[in-house]
C-alpha positions, 0 to 999 in steps of 0.5 A: 709226685713223680717229679719230686725226686728230680726237684729235690736234686735240682734244688740241692746245689742251690741250697748248698751254695746258700748254706755255705754263704750263710756259714762263712760270709753272711752270719753276723754276730748279734748280742741279745738282751733278755727282754724285761718281763712284766708278766711271769709267763709260766703262771699263765700255763697249767701247773701240771706235767701231763701224764705220759711217756717221756725220753729221760735220756739216750741209750748211749748215755747209759751204755755200759753194764753197771753205769749210773746216771743222774736225771732231772725231769718232770719236777723229779730227780731220778737215778738211771742205771743199767743192770750188771746181770745177764739182761743188762736192762735199764732201770729208773728210780727216785734219786733220793734214798728213803733212808736218809735222803742221799742222792743215789745218782751221785756215788751210787753203785750197781752191785756186780751180777745183779739189778740192784743199786747201792746207796753210797751213804749207808750201803742200802741196796735196792732192786731196780725192778720193784724198788724193794730194799734187798739189803741193809748191811747192819741189819740181820733178819727181815727188812720191812716191806715198806722199805721201797724206792719209787720206781718208774716203768721204763722202756728202751727203744730206738736208742732212747730210754723212755719212762712213764710219768703219772703224778699219782704213780699209776701204772702205764695207761698205754704202751710206749711207741712201737713201730714195726718196720723200724725193727727190720733191716730196712731202716737205719739210725742216721743221727740225733739233734739236741736242743736243750732249754727251750722255754715253752710249755709242752701243751703249746706244741700240741696246740700248734698242730691245731692252729692252722692259720699260723702256717703261712705267716711262719712257715710259708717261706722256704729256708736254707736247711738248718738255718733261718735264712730264707731262699729268695722267691721260693715259698711253701703252700701248706694244707693241714688237717688234724684227726683224733684216734677213735680206738686209741684215745691217747693218739692224735694225727696231724697231716701236712701236704706242702707244695713249692711256689717258685717265682710265683708259680705253684708246682704240683709235682713238688707236693710232699706229705708229712704226718705227725703222730702224737703218742700222748701229750707230746713227750714222744711224737713221730714225724713220718716223711713219705718220699718218692724213693723211701720213708723217713721217721723222725722222733721229736721228743720233749722232756719237761725240766720245768713247766715252761722249759723243755729238753728237745731231741730229734732222732732220725731213722731212714730207709737205707736206700735214701741218700744221706744228702737227701735226708740231710736236706729233708730233716734240715728243712723241717728243723729249720721250720720248727725253729721259726716257732720258738721265738713265738713260743718262748715269749707268748702267754697261755690264753685260757679263753682265746678269742677265736674266729672262723677258720682258726683251726680246731684249737678248742677240740685239741684242748679237750683232747689234751685235758685227758692227760691232766689230773682233775681238780679233785685228784690234785687236791689229794697231792701234798707235794712232788716228794710226798709219795 
């Protein structure tokens, strides 16, 4: 990889020229019509939200003490708020008051100097830590112990508010993502890229990592960063692999070694390594790019807003010595390639018994690993509905 950095800087001027041609000359306005459907795609997928950690919002959306925000994810409405005490912690509760069903996210107020939120309807107050009702203004004496809101385990890291989701409201089975070196001055935040309303099921992203044979058809052509425009005569050769952690069963690793093929010649010096770590079912994944001059971490998060609809966000943390132009190039290439998958994901169905052949990749092994994040049939039978807590 000793020549990789020089290859990047050789390619950058060409990439910029093509990028601006695309932006100001080559872009065409196209009117799309939604395809007619004879099949409800969503019915072919598992009708569950996998258990795991999910990004519910970004820290800057709830930055001020006492701030309140509404959130909808995983089939549930939630109220997110930052306490007004000395800790300024973020808490997440079910949005609907246990009393008469008011949505506390609309008109709810964080009580000054506390970690409690007040319902706007009858002014009941609830503790953000445990959900207990702390005050009913027209009741003297003890408040019943069962007067309690549903709470969600919540962690604030890397500019994200992450919650633990389990349909039976079990406590977290494992900790949220934690990367030691990101807590040093060696790395800095370099921006977030948001893609809402991606019409796909979360499991598809995990299976994509196991489907080795799709890489050349969809990702074998070099693209102008951030666009779907191909760079002429420049191709990418991928060598992919997948591993499952033996000591942490909720973690899986995807590795990709890529090399450029320019005018028919493969350049070994352009070899670059990327890895993806799945922390659970794919709600939080971490891409790591190891370059000659440093490392880039890219959080790729998926928050389901329906069974086949995701709110997707990328968050970049980059070693300070890496030039901004280079991280723009690397991340822009990756996101451009990710977008190539979307047209497939948004129009395919889920085959419960796919007709696989030799060398397709460990798709079924991935499905067996992924099944740990779903409830069993027996557990599902005990759930009456998403609001019957």
